Structures are given as structure tokens and as C-alpha cells.
C-alpha positions in Angstrom: -3.2 17.5 26.2 -6.1 16.3 24.0 -7.0 12.7 24.0 -6.1 12.3 20.3 -2.6 13.7 21.0 -2.2 11.2 23.9 -3.3 8.3 21.7 -0.9 9.4 18.9 2.1 9.5 21.3 1.1 6.2 22.8 0.9 4.5 19.4 4.1 6.2 18.3 5.9 4.9 21.4 4.7 1.4 20.8 5.7 1.7 17.1 9.2 2.8 17.9 9.7 0.1 20.6 8.3 -2.6 18.3 10.5 -1.4 15.4 13.6 -1.5 17.6 12.8 -5.0 18.8 12.4 -6.2 15.2 16.0 -5.2 14.6 17.5 -6.3 17.9 15.9 -9.6 18.6 17.8 -12.8 17.8 14.8 -15.0 17.4 13.3 -14.4 13.9 9.8 -15.6 15.0 9.7 -13.1 17.8 11.0 -10.4 15.5 8.2 -11.1 13.0 5.6 -10.9 15.8 7.0 -7.5 16.9 6.7 -6.5 13.2 3.0 -7.4 13.4 2.7 -5.1 16.4 4.5 -2.3 14.6 2.0 -2.7 11.7 -0.9 -2.5 14.0 0.5 0.6 15.7 1.1 2.2 12.3 -2.5 1.4 11.2 -3.7 3.1 14.5 -1.8 6.2 13.5 -3.4 6.1 10.0 -6.8 5.9 11.7 -6.0 9.0 13.8 -5.3 10.8 10.5 -8.7 9.7 9.2 -7.2 7.5 6.5 -9.2 4.4 7.3 -8.7 2.7 3.9 -4.9 2.9 4.3 -5.1 1.5 7.8 -7.3 -1.5 6.7 -5.1 -2.0 3.7 -2.0 -2.1 5.9 -3.6 -4.7 8.1 -5.0 -6.8 5.4 -2.1 -6.8 3.0 0.9 -6.8 5.4 -0.4 -8.5 8.5 -3.0 -10.7 6.8 -0.9 -12.0 4.0 2.8 -11.2 4.1 3.4 -11.7 7.8 1.4 -14.9 8.0 3.4 -16.3 5.0 6.7 -15.1 6.6 5.8 -16.7 9.9 4.8 -19.9 8.2 8.1 -20.1 6.3 10.1 -19.2 9.5 8.4 -21.9 11.5 8.8 -24.5 8.8 12.5 -24.2 8.1 15.2 -25.2 10.5 17.1 -22.1 11.5 20.5 -22.9 13.1 21.7 -19.9 15.1 25.3 -21.2 15.4 25.9 -21.2 11.6 24.3 -17.8 11.3 26.7 -16.3 13.9 29.9 -17.8 12.5 30.9 -14.9 10.3 29.6 -12.1 12.5 32.9 -10.6 13.7 34.5 -10.9 10.3 31.8 -8.6 8.7 31.3 -6.3 11.7 33.8 -3.5 10.7 32.0 -3.1 7.3 28.6 -3.2 8.9 29.7 -0.6 11.5 31.0 1.7 8.8 27.8 1.4 6.8 25.7 2.0 9.9 27.8 5.0 10.8 27.5 6.4 7.3 23.7 5.9 7.5 23.5 7.7 10.9 25.6 10.6 9.6 23.4 10.9 6.5 20.2 10.8 8.6 21.6 13.5 10.8 22.4 15.7 7.8 18.8 15.2 6.6 17.4 16.3 9.9 19.8 19.3 10.1 18.3 20.8 6.9 
């Protein structure tokens, strides 16, 4: 295995892990920090593809501006987790149906 291939798989693994943590974490600040990690991993993959401008633009625009603003807003507001969880089970069947439809559609795309 070449070194570039190893680095690609390493960055791709970190990217998938960080993306899954963004979706599954309950704390929005920790989710935003994992999103920053995902952006850095994606920019590393862009660098492997010799697209340095896109990698730097990803870091400057998303990490440098959008995520800093997002983290600033998240840390300034008072987020009450109890009120956010009140209607979870009421909306769960609809969310599960939409998620299942999305997975089926994604599977159909990959079958083609």
C-alpha cells in the first residue's frame, strides 16, 4: 500500500467518524467541534487530490468564518436540553419513516 493511499484511508476514517459524531452527539458545542474536525479531514483529502485552493477555501470559509460564528452563537444562548427533548417520542415515527425512506433511496442509488 502506498503512503498516499494510507493517508487517504486514514483521513476518510476520521471524516466518517467525525460526521457520525456530529449527528449523534447531544451537546451542540461538541457536535460543532466534530464538524470542524470533519472539515479539516475533508480539506486533507482535497490536498491529496492536489486541489490546494479548494482545501484552503474550505478551511477559511467554513472553519474560519461559519463555524466560529456558529460556536459563538451556541455558547452565547442558553440551550435547555429538557425542553428540546419534550416532543421527541411524539415525532419519532415520522422521523423514522423519513430516515427509512432516505436509506432505501440511498441503497437504490448505490445499486445502479
